[in-house]
C-alpha positions in Angstrom: 1.4 -48.9 -42.8 2.0 -45.6 -41.0 1.3 -45.5 -37.2 -0.4 -42.9 -35.2 2.7 -41.3 -33.9 4.1 -41.1 -37.3 1.1 -39.0 -38.6 1.3 -36.6 -35.5 4.9 -36.0 -36.6 3.9 -35.2 -40.1 1.3 -32.6 -38.8 2.0 -29.0 -39.6 2.6 -27.0 -36.4 0.2 -24.0 -35.8 2.8 -21.5 -36.0 3.8 -22.4 -39.5 2.4 -20.4 -42.5 -0.9 -21.9 -43.5 -1.5 -22.9 -47.2 -4.6 -24.2 -48.7 -5.5 -27.6 -47.5 -2.9 -27.7 -44.7 -3.9 -29.3 -41.5 -3.9 -27.6 -38.2 -3.8 -29.6 -35.1 -6.2 -28.3 -32.3 -7.2 -31.1 -30.0 -7.9 -30.5 -26.3 -5.2 -28.8 -24.8 -3.7 -27.5 -28.0 -2.0 -24.1 -27.7 -4.4 -22.4 -30.2 -6.2 -20.2 -27.7 -3.4 -17.7 -27.4 -2.5 -14.8 -29.9 1.1 -15.0 -30.9 3.4 -13.2 -33.2 2.3 -15.3 -36.1 -1.3 -14.1 -35.5 -0.1 -10.6 -35.3 1.7 -10.9 -38.7 -1.4 -12.7 -40.2 -3.8 -9.9 -39.2 -1.4 -7.2 -40.5 -1.1 -8.9 -43.8 -4.7 -9.8 -44.1 -6.1 -6.4 -43.3 -3.3 -4.3 -44.6 -5.6 -2.4 -46.9 -7.8 -1.4 -44.0 -4.8 -0.5 -41.9 -3.5 1.7 -44.9 -6.7 3.4 -45.7 -7.6 4.2 -41.9 -4.0 5.4 -41.2 -4.1 7.6 -44.2 -7.5 9.1 -43.4 -6.5 9.8 -39.8 -3.2 11.3 -40.8 -4.8 13.5 -43.3 -7.2 14.7 -40.5 -4.0 15.2 -38.4 -2.4 17.4 -41.1 -5.7 19.4 -41.7 -6.1 19.9 -38.0 -2.4 21.2 -37.8 -2.6 23.6 -40.5 -6.0 24.9 -39.3 -4.4 25.4 -36.0 -1.5 27.2 -37.6 -3.8 29.4 -39.7 -6.7 30.4 -37.3 -5.5 29.2 -33.7 -1.8 29.7 -33.5 -0.1 30.6 -30.1 2.9 32.9 -30.1 4.8 33.0 -26.7 6.4 35.9 -25.1 8.2 35.9 -21.6 9.9 38.0 -19.2 12.5 37.0 -16.6 12.4 38.6 -13.0 15.4 38.2 -10.7 14.8 38.1 -6.9 17.4 39.4 -4.8 17.4 37.9 -1.1 17.5 39.8 2.0 20.9 41.0 3.2 20.1 40.0 6.9 17.4 38.5 8.9 16.4 35.2 10.7 16.6 33.1 7.5 20.2 33.8 6.7 23.0 31.2 7.5 26.2 32.0 9.3 27.8 32.7 6.0 25.1 35.3 5.2 23.3 33.3 2.6 19.5 32.4 2.5 18.8 28.9 3.1 17.8 27.1 0.0 14.5 25.7 1.2 13.6 29.3 2.3 14.7 30.7 -1.1 12.5 28.3 -2.9 9.5 29.3 -0.7 10.2 32.9 -1.4 10.4 32.2 -5.3 7.1 30.2 -5.2 5.4 32.9 -3.2 6.3 35.7 -5.7 5.1 33.3 -8.6 1.9 32.8 -6.8 1.4 36.7 -6.3 2.0 37.2 -10.0 -1.3 35.3 -10.7 -3.5 37.1 -8.1 -6.9 38.1 -9.5 -6.6 41.6 -8.2 -3.3 42.2 -10.1 -4.7 40.5 -13.2 -8.0 42.6 -13.0 -5.9 45.7 -13.0 -4.2 44.6 -16.3 -7.6 43.8 -17.9 -8.9 47.3 -17.1 -6.0 48.9 -19.0 -7.2 50.6 -22.3 -4.5 48.8 -24.2 -5.6 45.4 -23.0 -9.2 46.2 -24.1 -7.9 46.7 -27.7 -6.5 43.2 -28.1 -7.9 40.3 -29.8 -7.3 38.2 -26.6 -9.9 40.5 -24.8 -12.3 40.2 -27.6 -12.0 36.3 -27.6 -13.6 36.6 -24.0 -16.6 38.5 -25.5 -15.1 41.8 -23.9 -16.2 40.5 -20.5 -13.7 41.6 -17.8 -14.5 38.8 -15.4 -14.1 36.1 -18.0 -10.9 37.8 -19.3 -9.4 37.9 -15.8 -10.1 34.2 -15.1 -8.9 33.2 -18.5 -5.8 35.2 -18.1 -5.1 33.6 -14.8 -5.3 30.2 -16.4 -3.2 31.2 -19.4 -0.4 33.0 -17.8 2.6 31.0 -16.5 4.7 32.1 -13.6 7.3 29.6 -12.2 10.8 29.8 -10.9 13.5 28.5 -13.1 15.3 25.4 -11.4 18.5 26.2 -9.5 18.2 30.0 -10.0 16.7 33.0 -8.4 14.8 33.9 -11.4 11.1 33.8 -12.2 9.8 33.1 -15.7 6.5 34.9 -16.7 5.1 33.7 -19.9 2.0 34.0 -22.1 1.1 32.6 -25.6 -1.5 34.6 -27.7 -2.7 34.5 -31.4 -0.7 37.5 -32.2 2.8 37.9 -30.9 2.5 41.6 -30.2 -0.4 41.1 -27.9 1.6 38.5 -25.9 4.7 40.8 -25.3 2.3 43.7 -24.4 0.4 41.8 -21.8 3.6 40.2 -20.2 5.3 43.7 -20.2 2.3 45.4 -18.5 2.0 42.6 -16.0 5.7 42.6 -14.8 5.7 46.4 -14.7 2.6 46.5 -12.7 3.8 43.9 -10.2 7.3 45.4 -9.7 5.5 48.8 -9.0 3.1 47.2 -6.5 5.9 45.1 -4.8 7.9 48.3 -4.2 5.3 50.7 -2.8 2.4 48.6 -1.7 4.7 46.1 0.1 6.3 49.0 2.1 2.9 50.5 3.1 1.8 46.9 4.1 4.8 46.6 6.3 4.2 49.8 8.0 0.5 49.0 8.5 1.6 45.6 10.0 4.0 47.4 12.4 1.4 49.8 13.5 -1.1 47.1 14.1 1.4 45.1 16.1 2.1 48.2 18.3 -1.7 48.7 18.8 -2.1 45.1 19.8 0.7 45.5 22.2 -0.7 48.4 23.9 -4.1 46.8 24.1 -2.5 43.6 25.8 -0.4 45.6 28.2 -3.5 47.5 29.4 -5.4 44.2 29.7 -2.5 42.7 31.6 -2.4 45.8 34.1 -6.2 45.3 34.7 -5.9 41.5 35.3 -3.1 42.2 37.9 -5.1 44.8 39.7 -8.1 42.4 39.8 -6.0 39.5 41.0 -4.4 41.7 43.8 -7.9 42.9 45.0 -9.2 39.3 45.1 -6.1 38.1 46.8 -6.5 40.8 49.6 -10.3 40.4 49.9 -10.4 36.6 50.0 -7.1 36.3 52.1 -5.8 33.7 49.7 -2.8 32.5 51.8 -5.0 31.8 54.9 -7.6 30.3 52.6 -5.0 27.8 51.1 -3.8 26.8 54.7 -7.4 26.4 55.8 -8.2 24.4 52.6 -5.3 22.0 53.4 -6.6 21.7 57.0 -10.1 21.2 55.7 -9.1 18.4 53.5 -7.6 16.5 56.4 -10.7 17.0 58.5 -12.9 15.7 55.6 -10.7 12.5 55.6 -11.3 11.9 59.2 -14.9 12.8 59.0 -15.4 10.5 56.2 -13.7 7.6 58.0 -15.9 8.1 61.0 -18.9 8.2 58.9 -18.0 5.0 57.1 -17.2 3.2 60.4 -20.6 4.6 62.0 -22.4 3.4 58.9 -20.8 -0.1 59.4 -21.8 -0.2 63.0 -25.5 0.9 62.2 -25.6 -1.8 59.5 -24.4 -4.4 62.0 -26.9 -3.4 64.6 -29.7 -3.2 62.0 -28.7 -6.7 60.9 -29.2 -8.0 64.4 -32.5 -6.3 64.8 -33.6 -7.8 61.5 -32.4 -11.2 62.7 -34.6 -11.2 66.0 -37.6 -9.3 64.5 -40.7 -11.5 64.4 -39.1 -14.2 66.9 -40.6 -14.9 70.4 -38.2 -13.3 73.1 -38.4 -16.6 75.0 -36.7 -18.2 72.1 -33.6 -16.1 71.9 -30.4 -17.8 72.9 -28.4 -16.6 75.9 -24.7 -16.2 76.0 -22.5 -17.8 78.7 -22.1 -14.4 80.4 -25.9 -14.0 80.6 -26.2 -17.6 82.0 -23.6 -16.8 84.7 -25.5 -13.7 85.6 -28.8 -15.5 86.1 -27.1 -18.2 88.1 -25.5 -15.5 90.3 -28.9 -14.4 91.8 -29.0 -14.7 95.5 -32.6 -15.9 95.7 -31.9 -18.6 93.0 -28.8 -19.7 94.8 -30.7 -20.0 98.2 -33.4 -22.1 96.5 -30.8 -24.3 94.8 -28.7 -24.8 98.1 -32.0 -25.8 100.0 -32.7 -28.3 97.3 -29.0 -29.7 97.5 -29.2 -29.7 101.4 -32.5 -31.5 101.4 -31.2 -34.0 98.9 -28.4 -35.0 101.3 -30.8 -35.2 104.4 -33.2 -37.4 102.3 -30.3 -39.8 101.5 -29.5 -40.1 105.4 -33.1 -40.3 106.5 -33.9 -43.0 103.8 -31.0 -45.2 105.0 -32.1 -44.6 108.6 -35.9 -44.6 108.4 -36.6 -46.2 105.0 -38.0 -44.8 101.8 -41.7 -44.8 102.8 -41.4 -43.2 106.2 -43.6 -40.4 106.9 -40.6 -38.0 107.7 -38.9 -39.1 104.4 -42.1 -38.3 102.4 -42.5 -35.0 104.2 -38.9 -34.1 103.4 -39.4 -35.0 99.6 -42.4 -32.8 99.6 -40.5 -29.8 101.0 -37.5 -30.5 98.4 -40.0 -30.5 95.5 -41.4 -27.3 96.6 -38.0 -25.6 96.8 -37.2 -27.2 93.4 -40.3 -25.5 91.9 -39.4 -22.2 93.3 -35.8 -22.6 91.8 -37.1 -23.3 88.4 -39.7 -20.5 88.6 -37.0 -18.1 89.6 -34.7 -19.1 86.9 -37.3 -18.7 84.3 -38.3 -15.3 85.7 -34.5 -14.2 85.6 -34.1 -15.5 82.0 -37.0 -13.5 80.7 -35.7 -10.5 82.3 -32.3 -11.0 80.8 -33.9 -11.5 77.3 -36.1 -8.5 77.5 -33.2 -6.4 78.6 -31.0 -7.8 75.7 -33.7 -6.6 73.2 -34.1 -3.1 74.8 -30.3 -2.7 74.9 -30.1 -3.6 71.1 -32.7 -1.0 70.3 -31.1 1.6 72.5 -27.7 1.0 70.9 -29.2 1.2 67.3 -30.9 4.4 68.2 -27.8 5.9 69.7 -25.8 4.9 66.6 -28.2 6.5 64.2 -28.1 9.8 66.2 -24.3 9.8 66.3 -24.2 9.0 62.6 -26.7 11.7 61.7 -24.6 14.2 63.5 -21.3 13.1 61.8 -23.0 13.2 58.4 -24.2 16.8 59.1 -20.7 17.7 60.0 -19.3 16.1 56.9 -21.8 17.9 54.7 -20.9 21.2 56.4 -17.2 20.5 55.9 -17.6 19.5 52.3 -19.7 22.8 51.6 -17.0 24.8 53.2 -14.2 23.1 51.2 -16.0 23.6 48.0 -16.2 27.2 48.6 -12.5 27.4 49.5 -11.7 25.3 46.4 -13.8 27.5 44.1 -12.2 30.7 45.5 -8.7 29.2 45.1 -9.4 28.0 41.5 -10.8 31.5 40.6 -7.7 33.0 41.7 -5.5 30.4 39.8 -7.5 31.1 36.7 -6.7 35.0 37.1 -3.0 34.0 37.4 -3.3 31.8 34.3 -4.9 34.4 32.4 -2.2 36.9 33.3 0.4 34.3 32.1 -1.3 33.7 28.9 -1.4 37.7 28.2 2.3 37.8 29.2 3.1 35.2 26.5 1.0 37.0 23.9 2.9 40.1 24.7 6.2 38.4 24.3 5.2 37.0 20.8 4.0 40.3 19.6 7.2 42.0 20.9 9.1 39.5 18.9 6.9 40.3 15.9 7.3 44.0 16.5 11.1 43.4 16.3 10.8 41.5 13.1 8.4 44.2 11.6 10.9 46.8 12.4 13.8 45.0 10.6 11.4 44.3 7.8 10.8 48.1 7.0 14.7 48.7 6.7 15.9 48.7 3.1 18.7 46.1 3.7 16.2 43.5 5.1 13.6 43.6 2.1 13.4 41.2 -0.8 13.8 43.2 -4.1 12.8 42.3 -7.6 14.1 43.5 -10.9 13.5 42.6 -14.6 16.6 40.7 -16.2 14.8 39.7 -19.3 12.3 41.9 -21.3 9.5 40.2 -23.3 10.3 39.9 -26.9 8.2 39.3 -30.1 8.0 35.5 -31.0 9.1 34.5 -34.4 7.8 31.0 -34.4 4.6 29.9 -32.8 4.6 27.4 -30.0 1.3 26.0 -31.2 1.3 24.0 -33.5 4.6 22.5 -32.9 5.0 20.9 -36.5 7.3 18.1 -35.2 5.1 17.1 -32.2 1.9 17.5 -34.2 2.8 15.7 -37.4 5.2 13.2 -35.8 2.9 12.4 -33.0 -0.1 12.3 -35.4 1.7 9.7 -37.6 2.1 7.4 -34.7 -1.4 8.0 -33.6 -2.7 7.4 -37.0 -0.8 4.1 -37.4 -1.9 3.2 -33.9 -5.6 3.9 -35.0 -5.2 1.9 -38.3 -3.7 -1.2 -36.3 -6.1 -0.8 -33.5 -9.0 -0.9 -35.9 -7.8 -3.8 -37.6 -7.2 -5.8 -34.4 -10.5 -4.6 -33.1 -12.2 -5.9 -36.2 -10.2 -9.3 -35.8 -11.2 -9.6 -32.0 -14.9 -8.6 -32.5 -15.3 -10.7 -35.8 -17.7 -13.6 -34.8 -17.6 -15.4 -38.3 -15.1 -18.2 -39.2 -12.7 -16.9 -41.8 -9.5 -18.9 -41.4 -8.5 -22.3 -40.4 -7.1 -20.9 -37.4 -10.5 -19.6 -36.3 -11.9 -23.1 -36.9 -9.2 -24.5 -34.7 -9.8 -22.0 -31.9 -13.6 -22.0 -32.0 -14.1 -25.8 -32.3 -10.9 -27.1 -30.9 -10.5 -29.6 -33.6 -7.9 -30.5 -36.4 -8.3 -28.6 -39.5 -8.0 -31.0 -42.3 -7.9 -28.4 -45.2 -9.5 -25.4 -46.8 -11.5 -25.2 -50.0 -11.4 -22.0 -52.0 -14.4 -20.1 -53.2 -15.5 -21.1 -56.7 -15.8 -17.5 -57.8 -12.0 -17.1 -57.6 -11.2 -20.3 -59.4 -9.7 -19.7 -62.9 -10.5 -23.2 -64.2 -13.7 -23.7 -66.1 -16.0 -25.1 -63.3 -19.7 -24.2 -63.3 -20.6 -26.0 -60.0 -18.5 -26.7 -57.0 -19.8 -30.4 -56.9 -18.1 -31.0 -60.4 -14.7 -29.4 -59.5 -12.8 -32.8 -58.9 -14.8 -34.7 -61.7 -14.6 -32.0 -64.4 -11.6 -30.0 -63.5 -9.0 -32.4 -61.8 -6.2 -29.9 -62.4 -7.9 -26.9 -60.7 -6.9 -25.5 -57.5 -10.1 -26.8 -55.8 -9.4 -30.3 -56.9 -5.9 -29.9 -55.4 -7.4 -28.8 -52.2 -9.6 -31.9 -51.9 -6.5 -34.0 -52.6 -4.6 -32.2 -49.8 -7.7 -33.0 -47.5 -7.5 -36.6 -48.7 -3.8 -36.8 -47.8 -4.3 -35.1 -44.4 -7.1 -37.5 -43.7 -5.0 -40.5 -44.4 -2.3 -39.3 -42.1 -4.7 -38.5 -39.3 -4.9 -42.1 -38.3 -4.8 -45.8 -39.3 -7.1 -46.6 -42.2 -9.1 -49.1 -40.4 -10.2 -46.5 -38.0 -11.5 -44.2 -40.9 -13.5 -46.5 -43.0 -17.0 -45.1 -42.1 -17.1 -41.3 -42.1 -20.0 -38.9 -41.3 -19.8 -35.6 -43.2 -21.8 -32.9 -41.6 -22.1 -29.2 -40.9 -23.5 -26.9 -38.1 -26.1 -25.3 -40.4 -27.5 -25.8 -43.8 -25.7 -24.3 -46.8 -22.2 -24.8 -45.4 -21.3 -27.1 -48.3 -21.1 -30.5 -46.6 -22.6 -32.3 -49.7 -20.2 -30.6 -52.0 -17.3 -31.7 -49.8 -18.7 -35.2 -49.5 -19.1 -35.5 -53.3 -15.6 -34.2 -54.2 -13.9 -36.1 -51.3 -15.7 -39.3 -52.6 -14.1 -38.6 -56.1 -10.8 -37.8 -54.7 -10.7 -41.1 -52.7 -12.1 -43.1 -55.7 -9.2 -41.6 -57.9 -6.7 -42.8 -55.2 -7.8 -46.4 -56.0 -10.2 -46.9 -53.0 -13.7 -48.4 -53.4 -16.0 -45.7 -52.0 -19.8 -45.8 -51.3 -21.4 -42.4 -51.0 -24.8 -42.6 -48.8 -27.1 -39.7 -48.7 -28.4 -39.8 -45.0 -30.3 -36.4 -45.4 -33.9 -37.4 -45.7 -35.3 -34.0 -45.3 -33.1 -32.1 -48.0 -31.4 -34.7 -50.0 -28.5 -33.5 -52.1 -26.9 -36.5 -53.7 -29.4 -37.6 -56.4 -29.6 -34.0 -58.1 -25.8 -34.5 -58.7 -26.1 -38.1 -59.9 -28.9 -38.1 -62.4 -28.6 -41.8 -63.1 -29.2 -42.7 -59.4 -32.4 -44.5 -58.4 -35.2 -42.7 -56.6 -35.3 -45.5 -54.2 -32.4 -45.6 -51.7 -31.6 -45.8 -47.9 -35.0 -45.3 -46.6 -36.2 -48.5 -48.6 -33.2 -50.5 -47.1 -34.1 -49.5 -43.6 -37.8 -50.4 -43.8 -36.9 -53.9 -45.1 -37.6 -53.6 -48.8 -34.3 -55.1 -49.8 -30.6 -55.1 -49.4 -28.5 -52.1 -50.0 -26.7 -53.4 -53.2 -30.2 -53.5 -54.8 -30.5 -49.6 -54.8 -26.6 -48.8 -55.3 -26.0 -46.9 -58.4 -22.7 -46.9 -60.5 -21.1 -43.7 -61.4 -18.8 -42.9 -64.3 -15.9 -43.5 -61.8 -15.6 -47.3 -61.4 -14.5 -47.0 -57.7 -17.4 -44.8 -56.7 -20.9 -45.8 -56.1 -23.9 -43.8 -54.6 -26.8 -44.7 -52.5 -29.6 -42.0 -52.5 -31.7 -41.1 -49.4 -35.0 -42.6 -51.0 -38.6 -41.5 -50.1 -39.0 -39.3 -47.0 -39.9 -41.6 -43.9 -42.0 -40.4 -41.1 -39.3 -40.9 -38.4 -35.9 -40.4 -40.0 -34.0 -40.3 -36.5 -35.6 -43.8 -35.5 -34.7 -45.4 -38.9 -31.1 -43.9 -38.8 -30.6 -45.5 -35.2 -32.1 -48.7 -36.0 -30.3 -52.1 -36.1 -30.8 -52.3 -39.9 -28.7 -49.1 -40.3 -25.8 -50.8 -38.5 -26.4 -53.9 -40.6 -26.4 -51.9 -43.7 -23.0 -50.2 -42.8 -21.4 -53.6 -41.9 -22.6 -55.1 -45.2 -21.2 -52.1 -47.2 -17.8 -52.4 -45.5 -17.6 -56.0 -46.9 -17.5 -54.5 -50.4 -16.2 -50.9 -50.0 -13.0 -49.5 -48.6 -14.7 -46.3 -47.6 -18.2 -45.4 -46.7 -19.1 -41.7 -46.6 -22.3 -40.6 -45.2 -23.7 -37.2 -46.2 -25.6 -36.3 -43.0 -28.0 -33.5 -42.0 -26.9 -30.4 -40.1 -25.8 -31.1 -36.6 -27.6 -28.3 -34.8 -31.1 -28.5 -36.5 -32.1 -32.0 -35.9 -30.8 -35.1 -34.0 -30.2 -37.2 -37.0 -26.5 -36.2 -37.2 -26.1 -37.3 -33.6 -27.6 -40.6 -34.2 -25.4 -41.2 -37.1 -22.2 -40.1 -35.3 -22.5 -42.9 -32.9 -22.3 -45.6 -35.6 -19.4 -44.3 -37.5 -15.6 -44.3 -37.2 -15.3 -40.5 -37.2 -16.9 -37.2 -38.1 -15.9 -34.4 -40.6 -17.4 -31.0 -39.7 -17.7 -28.6 -42.7 -17.9 -24.9 -42.0 -18.3 -22.0 -44.5 -15.8 -19.1 -44.3 -17.5 -15.7 -43.5 -20.8 -17.3 -42.8 -20.5 -19.9 -40.0 -20.3 -18.3 -36.6 -17.5 -19.3 -34.1 -20.1 -19.9 -31.4 -22.2 -22.2 -33.9 -19.2 -24.2 -34.7 -18.2 -24.6 -31.1 -21.9 -25.8 -30.3 -21.7 -28.4 -33.1 -18.5 -29.7 -31.8 -19.9 -29.8 -28.0 -22.9 -31.9 -29.5 -20.6 -34.6 -30.7 -18.4 -34.3 -27.6 -21.5 -34.9 -25.5 -22.0 -38.4 -27.1 -18.3 -39.2 -27.1 -18.3 -39.2 -31.0 -15.0 -39.1 -32.7 -14.3 -35.9 -34.6 -11.5 -36.4 -37.0 -11.3 -32.8 -38.1 -13.0 -29.9 -39.8 -12.9 -28.5 -43.4 -13.2 -24.8 -44.0 -15.2 -24.3 -47.2 -15.7 -21.2 -49.4 -12.4 -19.4 -48.5 -12.0 -16.1 -50.4 -8.8 -15.2 -52.1 -8.3 -11.9 -50.5 -5.3 -9.8 -49.3 -3.4 -11.7 -46.7 -5.7 -14.7 -47.3 -4.8 -18.3 -48.2 -5.3 -18.5 -51.9 -4.5 -15.1 -53.7 -0.8 -15.6 -54.0 -1.1 -19.4 -54.4 -3.6 -19.1 -57.2 -1.1 -17.4 -59.4 1.8 -19.7 -58.2 -0.4 -22.9 -58.7 -1.5 -22.1 -62.3 2.1 -20.8 -63.2 3.5 -24.2 -62.0 0.8 -26.4 -63.6 0.7 -24.5 -67.1 -0.5 -26.9 -69.8 2.6 -26.3 -71.8 4.8 -27.8 -69.1 2.3 -30.3 -67.6 2.9 -33.9 -68.1 0.2 -36.2 -69.4 -2.3 -37.7 -67.2 -1.7 -41.1 -65.9 -4.0 -43.9 -67.2 -6.8 -45.0 -65.0 -5.8 -48.0 -62.7 -7.0 -51.3 -63.9 -9.1 -53.6 -62.1 -7.0 -56.4 -60.8 -9.8 -58.9 -60.8 -10.4 -58.4 -64.5 -6.7 -58.8 -65.2 -6.6 -62.0 -63.3 -9.7 -63.2 -65.3 -7.9 -62.3 -68.6 -4.8 -64.2 -67.6 -7.0 -67.1 -66.8 
């Protein structure tokens, strides 16, 4: 038995040329999303007729356009060459007397631009000879339009690494091109000789007038400055300004100090405002001043003396003696006088302190006001001095600016004087007269026809690839692999291209076993066998994205093909809504799968034998009310298990996957799913959605089958049709092998 790894080695790689029925692996991660060289060759081969027709039509258009251009819109060129002689001396010359290359290039470009000035071209358009040309008539005999058109059409550019300017024009008539170029260069040379000299003299005259005006202006400015200096005594004013700045510095410092003193005094006043004067603290100096009062000192000394006498009398006479008591009374009187005198003195000191603070604050404010007034006067005076000094400096600056302008104009005057000299001028002369053109520059047959051929081929190939990339239908196995990301087990050709006598596609394998269609199904059978172990493919669901894709046809022919290979096959019609098995097998019973699923008997009761001993069919039976519930019921799984006990293969012809959920229900109960798509009809997006439906339920999709492939140019069957039937001609074909015998019957005979 072949293993899975062996079958993978036998798979045909995607890059190999595809034949009918060849598998194309395209699992997840397969490299089928790209567009390689093999795809390019396939598109070219498949659409070579379109490429040929489109390329031929496009090239015919190119040829027609070329000859129309040659006949009605040719362009005959004519050109003249003008040489520029550089100046013999001047500021642009090197030490060797040569003009610097960069400056020479600028001169050439300048002359080329002058050749296309509108004023010069307008003078050419006004010539009677120009108005008789077809070129002028092309612009509806409008001078303005003709001037602008001539500026666009004329070409004036210096030739590389030369002193020559090429003036060229292309017209429909060669004599008109030569005439216009000749008139243009003659007119320009005449203007460059006379007009330029006049312009130089005018420029020199203007420079001299400007110089005279500036010199007069400078003289007036000097007179005004001298008068102002004399009137305003500028030197003394400058000295006074320096002294004033020093005085301002001193005054500003004094004002700042006075403002700080006033602020401090005001802070002291604010601190004692609203406080009782008796509560003000005294300094040590003030206390000493109070204690130094003579009267206070007298009272204090009397109290101290009496205190001594009291101590002596108390020792001598006793504490309660009358004289002792009298002395104490006198001492108390002097002590009260001392306290009263001290309070009086302290009050005077405190009041004097407040008055002094007020006087100091008033005096400081007066001094500050006087200093601020002095500062304001000094600043005003300084501003006047600075304004006068600045005015004088501006006069001096204006004089210097005028002097600089005079220097520049004097330099320009010198250059202009050199310019009007003959040996310092740039001269022009014609070194190549315009000639009549023999061949037109438009059309250039090599460019037009050669380039048109390339563009035509590009258009043909481009349209073919555009058609390929914008085609939404599935047409080739590669399209199936890309859209569905599944393996392609094979392709079935269209019955209309079949040469064998086959009326219906369902009868291809049964009635024409040697046809190309039958061979395609045999290849599908072979690829299916090599896609995995047999025990993993016993129950297969055959479905399609939409109705009409040919899933029933594929199921019937695949069942016959497997039966011919000696396998016991049961074909079950699971499409209750549109059954397709019973119309192809007339002897099958009207009862079928639906009867089995509702419990009216086992499946072998309704199975019908066919003319092929190894193939039995089970029709769908009557339409049940709930098909999906029946197909997902335990009886469906039991039916499949019972069938596997008798048959090697069970093929389920299911409904379309995208219309109803029946196919999804069946996919969960089978070993694998085969998806049938119809070439030129099934859309890539539809096929992808069908595969996504099965991926969502983790169903195993073994592969896809492309049905109804046309035998077209570059397709899969045109060449193989001929080769197949030549190879299997009846005159050389061997006889058919006998049908395989039933081993069970042979054993019974032997018994």
